[in-house]
VEXMAR-691002 format. One record per residue (C-alpha): z, y, x; residue number from 1. Coordinates in Angstrom, 3 decimals. Last residue first. Layout:
BEGIN
{site {Z,Y,X},NUM}
...
END
This chain:
BEGIN
{site {-26.730,17.182,12.121},620}
{site {-25.577,14.041,10.566},619}
{site {-27.385,10.706,10.522},618}
{site {-27.554,8.667,7.294},617}
{site {-26.529,5.192,6.277},616}
{site {-27.450,4.692,2.576},615}
{site {-31.107,5.347,2.910},614}
{site {-32.868,3.912,-0.064},613}
{site {-35.785,2.076,-1.682},612}
{site {-34.151,0.047,-4.424},611}
{site {-31.868,2.915,-5.425},610}
{site {-29.507,2.530,-8.479},609}
{site {-27.200,0.098,-6.734},608}
{site {-26.462,2.748,-3.989},607}
{site {-25.432,5.384,-6.558},606}
{site {-27.712,8.435,-6.272},605}
{site {-27.929,11.101,-3.464},604}
{site {-30.127,14.084,-4.334},603}
{site {-31.344,16.174,-1.326},602}
{site {-31.295,19.979,-1.531},601}
{site {-33.241,21.306,1.312},600}
{site {-32.529,22.546,4.813},599}
{site {-35.137,24.632,6.764},598}
{site {-32.357,26.780,8.522},597}
{site {-30.890,23.469,9.664},596}
{site {-33.447,23.361,12.526},595}
{site {-33.300,19.950,14.278},594}
{site {-33.223,20.363,18.155},593}
{site {-30.219,18.237,18.704},592}
{site {-29.867,15.156,16.709},591}
{site {-29.362,12.638,19.374},590}
{site {-28.075,9.440,17.619},589}
{site {-31.143,8.351,15.578},588}
{site {-30.666,6.159,12.617},587}
{site {-31.681,2.519,13.354},586}
{site {-35.333,1.669,12.488},585}
{site {-36.194,1.001,8.887},584}
{site {-37.586,-2.473,8.423},583}
{site {-40.923,-4.362,8.656},582}
{site {-41.597,-3.562,12.243},581}
{site {-39.543,-0.711,13.258},580}
{site {-40.043,2.071,10.909},579}
{site {-39.335,5.855,10.939},578}
{site {-37.042,8.503,12.546},577}
{site {-38.900,10.972,14.720},576}
{site {-39.751,13.415,11.772},575}
{site {-36.020,13.807,10.832},574}
{site {-36.190,16.055,7.680},573}
{site {-33.232,18.290,6.891},572}
{site {-30.529,17.694,4.444},571}
{site {-28.045,19.780,2.126},570}
{site {-26.330,17.422,-0.347},569}
{site {-26.437,17.163,-4.113},568}
{site {-24.570,14.093,-5.515},567}
{site {-25.493,12.161,-8.626},566}
{site {-23.424,10.637,-11.551},565}
{site {-24.584,9.136,-14.823},564}
{site {-26.550,10.109,-17.852},563}
{site {-23.458,11.304,-19.743},562}
{site {-22.810,13.996,-16.969},561}
{site {-21.720,14.123,-13.382},560}
{site {-23.254,16.314,-10.805},559}
{site {-21.080,16.387,-7.651},558}
{site {-21.842,18.794,-4.891},557}
{site {-21.747,17.784,-1.135},556}
{site {-20.473,20.731,1.117},555}
{site {-22.447,21.851,4.043},554}
{site {-21.024,21.555,7.675},553}
{site {-22.598,18.209,8.510},552}
{site {-26.116,18.922,7.322},551}
{site {-27.300,15.436,6.279},550}
{site {-30.195,13.892,8.127},549}
{site {-33.578,12.871,6.600},548}
{site {-36.270,10.208,6.795},547}
{site {-38.794,9.404,4.329},546}
{site {-41.843,11.108,5.886},545}
{site {-44.147,8.039,5.573},544}
{site {-43.552,7.447,1.865},543}
{site {-41.250,4.638,1.270},542}
{site {-42.883,1.314,0.549},541}
{site {-42.952,-1.188,-2.301},540}
{site {-45.242,-4.247,-1.953},539}
{site {-45.924,-6.563,-4.863},538}
{site {-47.479,-9.917,-3.834},537}
{site {-51.187,-10.510,-4.511},536}
{site {-51.917,-12.598,-1.454},535}
{site {-53.446,-9.694,0.590},534}
{site {-50.728,-7.358,-0.234},533}
{site {-50.256,-5.533,-3.534},532}
{site {-49.319,-1.713,-3.972},531}
{site {-46.388,0.345,-4.728},530}
{site {-45.410,3.887,-3.663},529}
{site {-42.171,5.471,-2.657},528}
{site {-40.412,8.903,-2.884},527}
{site {-37.172,8.860,-0.838},526}
{site {-33.864,7.488,-2.544},525}
{site {-30.958,8.989,-0.489},524}
{site {-27.937,6.733,-1.055},523}
{site {-24.549,6.765,-2.406},522}
{site {-21.516,4.454,-2.243},521}
{site {-19.381,3.936,-5.280},520}
{site {-15.772,2.803,-5.256},519}
{site {-14.400,6.489,-5.451},518}
{site {-17.138,8.839,-4.095},517}
{site {-18.636,7.497,-0.801},516}
{site {-21.305,8.788,1.471},515}
{site {-22.043,6.527,4.550},514}
{site {-22.157,8.253,8.042},513}
{site {-24.245,7.960,11.168},512}
{site {-22.733,8.449,14.673},511}
{site {-23.165,4.780,15.716},510}
{site {-23.383,2.694,12.291},509}
{site {-20.670,4.140,9.903},508}
{site {-18.190,6.823,9.739},507}
{site {-17.254,7.719,6.211},506}
{site {-18.486,10.969,4.579},505}
{site {-16.207,11.358,1.599},504}
{site {-16.575,12.811,-1.881},503}
{site {-13.369,13.188,-3.714},502}
{site {-12.849,11.110,-6.807},501}
{site {-9.519,11.955,-8.505},500}
{site {-7.958,8.946,-10.333},499}
{site {-6.488,10.360,-13.560},498}
{site {-4.706,7.948,-15.917},497}
{site {-4.127,8.908,-19.573},496}
{site {-1.717,6.327,-21.002},495}
{site {-1.579,6.243,-24.780},494}
{site {0.903,4.871,-27.277},493}
{site {-0.500,3.907,-30.520},492}
{site {2.025,1.072,-31.366},491}
{site {5.314,1.773,-29.417},490}
{site {6.228,0.906,-25.870},489}
{site {9.665,0.902,-24.577},488}
{site {9.288,1.760,-20.858},487}
{site {8.378,0.419,-17.571},486}
{site {5.355,2.350,-16.175},485}
{site {4.757,1.074,-12.586},484}
{site {2.327,2.850,-10.307},483}
{site {0.997,0.318,-7.849},482}
{site {-0.079,1.508,-4.281},481}
{site {-3.024,2.508,-2.081},480}
{site {-2.700,6.095,-3.171},479}
{site {0.711,7.537,-4.373},478}
{site {0.974,8.207,-7.983},477}
{site {2.401,11.266,-9.869},476}
{site {4.005,10.788,-13.271},475}
{site {3.196,13.099,-16.042},474}
{site {5.292,12.836,-19.173},473}
{site {3.629,14.379,-22.188},472}
{site {3.614,10.928,-24.083},471}
{site {2.323,9.098,-21.202},470}
{site {0.657,10.842,-18.388},469}
{site {-0.537,8.993,-15.139},468}
{site {-1.294,10.566,-11.834},467}
{site {-3.588,10.415,-8.898},466}
{site {-3.394,13.134,-6.106},465}
{site {-5.403,11.144,-3.592},464}
{site {-7.394,8.407,-5.198},463}
{site {-9.183,6.912,-2.126},462}
{site {-6.578,4.147,-1.518},461}
{site {-6.917,2.933,-5.003},460}
{site {-4.013,3.237,-7.566},459}
{site {-3.368,-0.075,-9.129},458}
{site {-1.587,0.513,-12.421},457}
{site {1.478,-1.674,-13.460},456}
{site {2.462,-1.839,-17.132},455}
{site {6.136,-2.914,-17.495},454}
{site {7.568,-4.263,-20.756},453}
{site {9.698,-2.906,-23.747},452}
{site {8.429,-3.701,-27.270},451}
{site {7.801,-1.862,-30.538},450}
{site {6.148,-4.194,-33.125},449}
{site {2.666,-5.697,-33.643},448}
{site {1.513,-3.655,-30.793},447}
{site {-1.613,-1.424,-29.853},446}
{site {-1.302,0.436,-26.458},445}
{site {-4.322,2.683,-25.718},444}
{site {-5.450,2.997,-22.068},443}
{site {-7.543,6.202,-21.219},442}
{site {-9.202,6.466,-17.869},441}
{site {-10.537,9.441,-16.046},440}
{site {-11.718,8.376,-12.537},439}
{site {-15.479,8.807,-13.449},438}
{site {-18.506,6.980,-12.200},437}
{site {-16.643,3.744,-11.509},436}
{site {-15.360,3.963,-14.417},435}
{site {-16.719,5.508,-17.582},434}
{site {-13.437,4.753,-19.246},433}
{site {-11.838,3.396,-22.283},432}
{site {-9.241,0.615,-21.701},431}
{site {-7.881,-1.002,-24.955},430}
{site {-4.539,-2.697,-24.510},429}
{site {-3.544,-5.247,-27.196},428}
{site {-0.024,-6.759,-27.319},427}
{site {1.382,-9.149,-29.756},426}
{site {5.160,-8.800,-29.550},425}
{site {8.039,-11.201,-28.458},424}
{site {8.464,-9.409,-25.054},423}
{site {4.710,-9.982,-24.273},422}
{site {1.909,-11.656,-26.054},421}
{site {-1.553,-11.148,-24.798},420}
{site {-4.905,-9.336,-25.720},419}
{site {-6.802,-7.040,-23.223},418}
{site {-9.533,-4.943,-24.353},417}
{site {-12.253,-3.626,-21.783},416}
{site {-13.806,-0.573,-20.077},415}
{site {-13.911,-1.213,-16.315},414}
{site {-10.661,0.139,-14.896},413}
{site {-9.535,-2.269,-12.191},412}
{site {-6.611,-4.341,-11.037},411}
{site {-4.522,-3.201,-14.159},410}
{site {-1.270,-5.209,-14.222},409}
{site {0.439,-6.529,-17.363},408}
{site {4.230,-7.164,-17.639},407}
{site {6.475,-10.081,-17.522},406}
{site {8.268,-9.227,-14.170},405}
{site {5.773,-11.584,-12.535},404}
{site {2.778,-9.458,-13.408},403}
{site {0.105,-10.772,-15.614},402}
{site {-3.447,-9.767,-14.570},401}
{site {-6.234,-7.364,-15.694},400}
{site {-9.751,-6.390,-14.378},399}
{site {-9.978,-10.027,-12.834},398}
{site {-12.064,-11.294,-15.945},397}
{site {-14.638,-8.558,-15.544},396}
{site {-14.983,-9.541,-11.764},395}
{site {-15.467,-13.249,-12.745},394}
{site {-18.037,-12.150,-15.500},393}
{site {-19.947,-9.900,-12.971},392}
{site {-20.066,-12.527,-10.082},391}
{site {-20.921,-15.695,-12.121},390}
{site {-24.813,-15.009,-12.554},389}
{site {-24.842,-13.677,-8.798},388}
{site {-24.122,-17.216,-7.381},387}
{site {-26.757,-18.981,-9.759},386}
{site {-29.429,-16.439,-8.762},385}
{site {-28.811,-16.397,-4.901},384}
{site {-28.669,-20.259,-4.618},383}
{site {-31.631,-20.572,-7.066},382}
{site {-33.965,-18.415,-5.034},381}
{site {-37.357,-18.355,-6.577},380}
{site {-36.661,-15.805,-9.384},379}
{site {-37.796,-12.813,-7.155},378}
{site {-36.792,-9.469,-5.959},377}
{site {-37.997,-9.442,-2.498},376}
{site {-35.962,-9.378,0.848},375}
{site {-35.699,-13.128,1.319},374}
{site {-39.559,-13.560,0.787},373}
{site {-40.393,-14.235,4.344},372}
{site {-37.799,-17.006,4.675},371}
{site {-34.509,-16.752,6.342},370}
{site {-33.292,-18.190,9.686},369}
{site {-33.453,-14.682,11.476},368}
{site {-33.920,-11.826,9.011},367}
{site {-36.987,-9.619,8.704},366}
{site {-39.795,-12.135,8.666},365}
{site {-41.980,-10.247,6.160},364}
{site {-42.941,-10.494,2.529},363}
{site {-42.578,-6.961,1.227},362}
{site {-39.930,-4.477,0.093},361}
{site {-40.034,-1.475,2.552},360}
{site {-37.531,1.393,3.170},359}
{site {-34.268,-0.400,2.782},358}
{site {-31.398,1.131,4.685},357}
{site {-28.236,-0.723,3.454},356}
{site {-30.532,-3.892,3.352},355}
{site {-30.573,-6.649,0.835},354}
{site {-30.912,-10.457,1.057},353}
{site {-31.398,-12.830,-1.906},352}
{site {-32.797,-10.107,-4.177},351}
{site {-32.563,-11.068,-7.793},350}
{site {-35.069,-11.047,-10.639},349}
{site {-35.889,-9.918,-14.059},348}
{site {-33.281,-7.332,-14.758},347}
{site {-35.574,-4.460,-14.799},346}
{site {-33.717,-2.872,-11.902},345}
{site {-33.694,-6.082,-10.101},344}
{site {-30.167,-7.598,-9.447},343}
{site {-28.847,-7.575,-5.886},342}
{site {-27.844,-3.847,-6.232},341}
{site {-25.034,-4.627,-8.564},340}
{site {-23.651,-7.248,-6.038},339}
{site {-23.832,-4.943,-3.119},338}
{site {-22.614,-1.750,-4.787},337}
{site {-20.265,-2.087,-7.802},336}
{site {-19.282,-5.586,-6.766},335}
{site {-18.820,-4.953,-2.956},334}
{site {-16.823,-1.699,-3.569},333}
{site {-14.625,-3.058,-6.277},332}
{site {-13.603,-6.059,-4.195},331}
{site {-13.100,-3.640,-1.304},330}
{site {-10.451,-1.758,-3.097},329}
{site {-8.779,-4.886,-4.203},328}
{site {-8.420,-6.427,-0.738},327}
{site {-4.779,-5.481,-0.028},326}
{site {-3.669,-7.112,-3.189},325}
{site {-3.346,-10.473,-1.343},324}
{site {0.255,-9.916,-0.139},323}
{site {1.372,-13.231,-1.792},322}
{site {-1.549,-14.642,-3.619},321}
{site {-2.719,-13.779,-7.250},320}
{site {-5.029,-10.920,-6.011},319}
{site {-6.318,-13.141,-3.131},318}
{site {-8.411,-15.147,-5.626},317}
{site {-10.270,-12.043,-6.749},316}
{site {-10.806,-11.120,-3.102},315}
{site {-12.114,-14.598,-2.330},314}
{site {-14.648,-14.504,-5.232},313}
{site {-15.914,-11.102,-4.187},312}
{site {-16.472,-12.312,-0.526},311}
{site {-18.223,-15.476,-1.851},310}
{site {-20.471,-13.259,-4.125},309}
{site {-21.378,-11.067,-1.176},308}
{site {-22.093,-13.996,0.996},307}
{site {-24.308,-15.471,-1.628},306}
{site {-26.207,-12.115,-2.071},305}
{site {-26.937,-11.984,1.613},304}
{site {-26.286,-8.637,3.361},303}
{site {-29.205,-8.100,5.778},302}
{site {-29.733,-6.112,8.963},301}
{site {-31.402,-2.715,8.564},300}
{site {-28.065,-0.877,8.415},299}
{site {-27.143,-2.115,11.855},298}
{site {-23.439,-3.162,11.536},297}
{site {-23.400,-6.478,13.263},296}
{site {-25.383,-9.587,12.117},295}
{site {-22.989,-12.423,11.242},294}
{site {-25.382,-15.422,10.491},293}
{site {-27.234,-15.669,7.055},292}
{site {-28.490,-12.869,6.987},291}
{site {-24.861,-11.611,7.475},290}
{site {-23.799,-8.020,7.223},289}
{site {-20.342,-8.281,5.309},288}
{site {-20.308,-6.690,1.899},287}
{site {-18.917,-3.286,1.051},286}
{site {-22.283,-1.654,0.316},285}
{site {-22.309,0.167,3.620},284}
{site {-21.923,-3.003,5.610},283}
{site {-19.230,-4.473,7.791},282}
{site {-20.167,-6.593,10.739},281}
{site {-17.837,-5.661,13.569},280}
{site {-15.292,-3.534,11.972},279}
{site {-15.491,-5.065,8.504},278}
{site {-15.350,-8.551,10.050},277}
{site {-12.170,-7.676,12.072},276}
{site {-10.576,-6.262,8.975},275}
{site {-11.393,-9.094,6.816},274}
{site {-10.099,-11.449,9.341},273}
{site {-6.648,-9.662,9.651},272}
{site {-6.347,-9.237,5.941},271}
{site {-7.247,-12.911,5.308},270}
{site {-5.137,-14.174,8.161},269}
{site {-1.776,-12.770,6.936},268}
{site {-1.032,-15.537,4.452},267}
{site {-1.955,-18.322,6.959},266}
{site {0.203,-16.927,9.831},265}
{site {3.024,-16.196,7.340},264}
{site {3.088,-19.880,6.568},263}
{site {4.518,-20.573,3.012},262}
{site {2.790,-24.098,3.234},261}
{site {0.892,-24.179,-0.121},260}
{site {0.506,-20.445,-0.705},259}
{site {-0.472,-20.102,3.006},258}
{site {-3.118,-22.642,2.709},257}
{site {-4.375,-20.759,-0.355},256}
{site {-4.569,-17.638,1.736},255}
{site {-6.544,-19.320,4.471},254}
{site {-9.010,-20.847,2.075},253}
{site {-9.432,-17.562,0.128},252}
{site {-10.881,-15.839,3.302},251}
{site {-12.741,-19.015,4.147},250}
{site {-15.258,-18.192,1.471},249}
{site {-16.077,-14.947,3.161},248}
{site {-16.450,-16.844,6.556},247}
{site {-18.581,-19.545,4.968},246}
{site {-21.000,-16.904,3.418},245}
{site {-21.183,-15.005,6.544},244}
{site {-21.964,-18.017,8.686},243}
{site {-20.612,-17.688,12.232},242}
{site {-18.449,-20.862,11.820},241}
{site {-21.011,-23.375,10.401},240}
{site {-24.086,-22.201,12.144},239}
{site {-22.170,-21.900,15.405},238}
{site {-20.837,-25.358,15.130},237}
{site {-24.219,-26.714,14.661},236}
{site {-25.193,-24.823,17.708},235}
{site {-22.296,-26.260,19.610},234}
{site {-23.224,-29.859,19.013},233}
{site {-21.236,-32.270,16.814},232}
{site {-23.963,-32.183,14.156},231}
{site {-26.410,-33.834,16.536},230}
{site {-28.294,-31.762,19.044},229}
{site {-31.745,-31.521,20.493},228}
{site {-33.590,-30.278,17.379},227}
{site {-30.853,-27.936,16.614},226}
{site {-31.117,-26.371,20.173},225}
{site {-34.746,-25.506,19.552},224}
{site {-33.993,-23.865,16.073},223}
{site {-31.222,-21.921,17.597},222}
{site {-33.106,-20.526,20.593},221}
{site {-36.041,-19.805,18.376},220}
{site {-33.971,-17.714,16.149},219}
{site {-32.637,-15.784,19.113},218}
{site {-29.135,-16.415,20.411},217}
{site {-26.698,-13.949,22.090},216}
{site {-27.695,-10.693,20.477},215}
{site {-28.748,-12.678,17.436},214}
{site {-25.121,-13.599,16.764},213}
{site {-24.287,-9.891,16.172},212}
{site {-21.243,-8.781,18.157},211}
{site {-17.556,-9.121,17.608},210}
{site {-17.745,-12.930,16.698},209}
{site {-14.767,-14.295,18.565},208}
{site {-12.230,-13.836,15.719},207}
{site {-8.923,-14.643,17.283},206}
{site {-6.787,-14.183,14.156},205}
{site {-9.670,-14.936,11.760},204}
{site {-10.648,-18.125,13.710},203}
{site {-6.953,-19.314,13.868},202}
{site {-6.622,-19.074,9.980},201}
{site {-10.235,-20.484,9.388},200}
{site {-9.113,-23.820,10.662},199}
{site {-11.500,-25.967,8.734},198}
{site {-9.918,-28.509,6.382},197}
{site {-8.443,-31.851,7.360},196}
{site {-4.812,-30.649,7.602},195}
{site {-5.018,-28.274,4.568},194}
{site {-6.839,-30.928,2.593},193}
{site {-4.072,-33.451,3.343},192}
{site {-1.708,-30.787,2.214},191}
{site {-3.564,-30.481,-1.098},190}
{site {-3.215,-34.232,-1.859},189}
{site {0.631,-34.248,-0.983},188}
{site {0.854,-31.268,-3.450},187}
{site {-0.657,-33.161,-6.243},186}
{site {2.025,-35.781,-6.101},185}
{site {4.296,-32.875,-7.066},184}
{site {3.284,-33.052,-10.660},183}
{site {4.426,-29.594,-12.043},182}
{site {1.732,-29.854,-14.844},181}
{site {0.543,-26.299,-14.960},180}
{site {1.337,-24.899,-11.590},179}
{site {0.184,-28.106,-10.091},178}
{site {-3.277,-28.094,-11.766},177}
{site {-3.584,-24.464,-10.673},176}
{site {-2.688,-25.333,-7.178},175}
{site {-5.215,-28.255,-7.209},174}
{site {-7.970,-26.075,-8.614},173}
{site {-7.407,-23.542,-5.882},172}
{site {-7.320,-26.131,-3.111},171}
{site {-10.475,-27.816,-4.508},170}
{site {-12.245,-24.416,-4.587},169}
{site {-11.240,-23.568,-1.045},168}
{site {-11.886,-26.823,0.715},167}
{site {-15.510,-25.826,1.843},166}
{site {-15.496,-25.668,5.660},165}
{site {-14.078,-29.281,5.976},164}
{site {-17.069,-30.614,3.986},163}
{site {-19.372,-29.643,6.637},162}
{site {-17.298,-31.128,9.522},161}
{site {-16.891,-34.250,7.407},160}
{site {-13.638,-34.733,5.347},159}
{site {-11.474,-37.769,6.259},158}
{site {-12.492,-41.092,5.126},157}
{site {-9.532,-43.514,5.177},156}
{site {-6.675,-41.452,4.013},155}
{site {-9.022,-39.053,2.381},154}
{site {-9.994,-41.658,-0.212},153}
{site {-6.718,-42.564,-1.837},152}
{site {-5.494,-39.033,-2.168},151}
{site {-8.857,-37.829,-3.248},150}
{site {-8.979,-40.385,-5.954},149}
{site {-5.536,-39.395,-7.050},148}
{site {-6.711,-35.762,-7.208},147}
{site {-9.636,-36.959,-9.345},146}
{site {-7.469,-38.577,-11.761},145}
{site {-5.415,-35.574,-12.141},144}
{site {-8.599,-33.433,-12.617},143}
{site {-9.630,-35.606,-15.507},142}
{site {-6.123,-35.741,-17.086},141}
{site {-6.111,-32.038,-16.980},140}
{site {-9.456,-31.744,-18.472},139}
{site {-8.484,-34.170,-21.341},138}
{site {-5.659,-31.806,-22.067},137}
{site {-7.980,-29.371,-23.740},136}
{site {-6.273,-25.917,-23.524},135}
{site {-9.505,-24.491,-24.667},134}
{site {-10.299,-21.181,-22.768},133}
{site {-7.781,-21.770,-19.871},132}
{site {-9.136,-25.431,-19.662},131}
{site {-12.733,-24.396,-19.448},130}
{site {-11.827,-22.111,-16.632},129}
{site {-10.233,-24.842,-14.673},128}
{site {-13.355,-26.998,-15.370},127}
{site {-15.512,-24.317,-13.804},126}
{site {-13.281,-24.412,-10.639},125}
{site {-13.380,-28.193,-10.704},124}
{site {-17.172,-28.036,-10.624},123}
{site {-16.952,-25.842,-7.508},122}
{site {-14.882,-28.416,-5.859},121}
{site {-17.336,-31.115,-6.770},120}
{site {-20.040,-29.096,-5.144},119}
{site {-18.001,-28.623,-1.955},118}
{site {-17.215,-32.402,-1.823},117}
{site {-20.990,-33.059,-1.865},116}
{site {-22.859,-34.883,-4.608},115}
{site {-24.622,-38.022,-3.373},114}
{site {-22.520,-40.326,-5.636},113}
{site {-23.728,-38.260,-8.683},112}
{site {-20.762,-36.588,-10.487},111}
{site {-17.248,-37.946,-10.718},110}
{site {-14.686,-39.787,-8.670},109}
{site {-11.582,-40.976,-10.466},108}
{site {-11.616,-44.683,-9.355},107}
{site {-12.753,-45.566,-12.987},106}
{site {-15.690,-43.262,-12.938},105}
{site {-15.942,-39.818,-14.419},104}
{site {-19.169,-39.181,-16.375},103}
{site {-17.297,-38.504,-19.731},102}
{site {-15.469,-35.600,-18.139},101}
{site {-18.681,-33.906,-16.940},100}
{site {-20.039,-34.386,-20.514},99}
{site {-17.012,-32.688,-21.955},98}
{site {-17.524,-29.774,-19.585},97}
{site {-21.156,-29.601,-20.969},96}
{site {-19.848,-29.216,-24.376},95}
{site {-17.354,-26.555,-23.231},94}
{site {-20.204,-24.477,-21.825},93}
{site {-22.328,-24.656,-25.066},92}
{site {-19.479,-24.049,-27.329},91}
{site {-18.563,-21.000,-25.298},90}
{site {-22.037,-19.716,-25.538},89}
{site {-22.260,-20.210,-29.285},88}
{site {-18.931,-18.637,-29.759},87}
{site {-19.786,-15.393,-27.900},86}
{site {-16.632,-13.422,-27.817},85}
{site {-18.290,-11.442,-25.018},84}
{site {-15.689,-11.933,-22.301},83}
{site {-15.254,-15.695,-23.313},82}
{site {-18.941,-16.375,-23.420},81}
{site {-19.563,-14.729,-20.056},80}
{site {-16.778,-16.765,-18.673},79}
{site {-17.929,-20.169,-19.912},78}
{site {-21.576,-19.398,-18.990},77}
{site {-20.915,-18.268,-15.620},76}
{site {-18.739,-21.177,-14.858},75}
{site {-21.485,-23.460,-16.118},74}
{site {-24.158,-21.733,-13.975},73}
{site {-21.929,-22.124,-10.842},72}
{site {-21.215,-25.673,-11.735},71}
{site {-24.869,-26.581,-12.096},70}
{site {-26.202,-24.689,-9.134},69}
{site {-23.835,-26.192,-6.675},68}
{site {-25.671,-29.492,-6.361},67}
{site {-27.206,-30.587,-9.644},66}
{site {-29.004,-33.796,-8.771},65}
{site {-31.433,-34.440,-11.746},64}
{site {-31.602,-37.351,-14.211},63}
{site {-29.049,-36.159,-16.774},62}
{site {-25.480,-37.199,-17.507},61}
{site {-23.846,-33.676,-17.341},60}
{site {-23.279,-33.589,-13.641},59}
{site {-26.575,-35.507,-13.324},58}
{site {-28.348,-32.272,-14.209},57}
{site {-30.803,-32.191,-16.975},56}
{site {-28.348,-30.050,-19.095},55}
{site {-28.686,-27.111,-16.831},54}
{site {-28.518,-26.304,-13.177},53}
{site {-30.842,-29.195,-12.091},52}
{site {-33.461,-27.591,-14.353},51}
{site {-33.829,-24.529,-12.101},50}
{site {-36.148,-22.050,-13.812},49}
{site {-35.417,-23.437,-17.177},48}
{site {-31.753,-23.690,-16.510},47}
{site {-31.715,-20.005,-15.292},46}
{site {-33.373,-18.455,-18.229},45}
{site {-30.505,-17.896,-20.378},44}
{site {-28.320,-16.436,-17.675},43}
{site {-31.158,-14.347,-16.523},42}
{site {-31.933,-12.528,-19.581},41}
{site {-30.184,-12.573,-23.017},40}
{site {-26.772,-13.323,-21.423},39}
{site {-27.422,-11.087,-18.452},38}
{site {-28.297,-7.989,-20.697},37}
{site {-25.110,-8.844,-22.818},36}
{site {-23.073,-8.995,-19.693},35}
{site {-24.192,-5.553,-18.651},34}
{site {-23.716,-4.082,-22.022},33}
{site {-20.270,-5.401,-22.193},32}
{site {-19.475,-3.960,-18.763},31}
{site {-20.872,-0.476,-20.071},30}
{site {-18.580,-0.337,-22.973},29}
{site {-16.400,-3.342,-23.589},28}
{site {-15.589,-6.749,-22.062},27}
{site {-12.847,-8.776,-23.859},26}
{site {-9.972,-10.008,-21.790},25}
{site {-7.507,-12.815,-23.185},24}
{site {-10.405,-15.137,-23.558},23}
{site {-10.119,-16.814,-20.225},22}
{site {-6.507,-16.961,-19.480},21}
{site {-4.849,-14.220,-17.485},20}
{site {-4.818,-14.319,-13.663},19}
{site {-1.338,-14.318,-12.002},18}
{site {0.464,-11.531,-10.205},17}
{site {3.305,-10.834,-7.767},16}
{site {2.623,-13.995,-5.770},15}
{site {5.005,-16.722,-4.937},14}
{site {4.762,-19.172,-1.927},13}
{site {4.687,-22.661,-3.486},12}
{site {7.835,-24.749,-3.512},11}
{site {8.370,-23.852,-6.202},10}
{site {5.926,-23.001,-8.975},9}
{site {3.327,-20.374,-8.502},8}
{site {2.714,-18.550,-11.716},7}
{site {1.232,-19.969,-14.925},6}
{site {0.005,-17.808,-17.815},5}
{site {0.687,-18.649,-21.355},4}
{site {-1.009,-18.722,-24.761},3}
{site {-4.046,-20.739,-23.450},2}
{site {-7.249,-20.313,-25.392},1}
END
């Protein structure tokens, strides 16, 4: 493992925080249990399900084109191994990295000739992880040679329209490489990528997609136009620039362009773009409604797993960019809700596209340009599976970062242990919590010798009345800020952090609401029944009288114990709200005539625990 962290070198725009090396954070508690389940299940099965993702990939000298699957699975393998301290998994991942290095050609290119620029960038991201784990200088030499190859190639062969959309991973790897080596020739290559890449910055500041794409173009309109156009046509442009996954990836593209240029327009674009996307296409789960094109806020439109993973990755990258901490709250929301819900409850499949109000799981054409099985939990979608396998370990790795004032910063409070060396002392922080179900967090400081350094604690915007206690001293903390504890630390010191989690009814689609508590979103899980369709596929359907409305004036009561957290809300049945086609109809707006005298106790459970759910509810 590397023993130091690299901040932005001049002339790059400096950020407040930098990622810790892979291996500096060990997952504990529920996070460790989740990663162990993935390691023994989907992570270990992925290469057998999709051979191009494993050792048979041409990335590693095999016969199969690997595309994005192989680098995504490699990154997931490396990070999961580091977080679990799993030496076998680490050896496996590093061995595959060595094979990638061995395939590099004399001109600096690597991978199969037909591999895309985007896939090579994703592989660079995995190799950066490998370097932070191993400090293997062969990896640096490999990446430097590839940067030279890009410098020679891009002068005569600029990026294609498709490649221009996917510069983020190469930019991020190049910036990391420059911060480590200080070789300024890298910056000229990266500036070529800035000039040739897609202009996400202008797109976010202007943001033309204020309504669902399907409101202007039907699926058939798009398919007909694609048959008549080449890739310079408007419909191809629409598919590129209104893609939820591309726009979520582009958030980090703009931020990284800002790091390279120092441009305030670039650096401010992610916050502006995210705010506009949330307003026009935000989902209850914290993701962007895109199935795969931007789809509005209707709770029966889909959130693709790939777009949710790209959003989470961008928000993690932003944490180390100047001013990028604004997305930390949404990062937790999308991971603990949308990404968690994309895994089947039994851990044996993933759902490529999910709905906030999901009352029927079956084969059906619910989402334009997506297949009939997009809403099912399956093992047939390699894009979704490979993207999701890296989401949890990346999130766990981002829980703590190094601060520019030589301290440590908590970006999240999942249970973990952090090992690093500060102020001449070996430091270990042990985080004990039941976060995100509870906002009570204990951080124990273990030191080889007493040392002075700051510990920064991110206080989420929802944590009104937060405080931290150290050695009997209680310090209040303002929501949406960082609380800095700068003191002489001694072995055995404890920080008791309290993040109050009030229940909120947040405005959602039309006059409906989403119920939130801390980073979790809650849903009503109506009774359901399972069956088989004519072809033997599983069907899971909510009972016919599934619909409810919350009683607006009634309090919502929290029930929290060792088994988890649930909310009890007063609700009434809504008999005229049901299905439209294969999806739940939109929540009704006019709620007059419903008798609240017959209200009953409705249990709301965390979004990710409810497969059949209503998470966007009308209020009476």
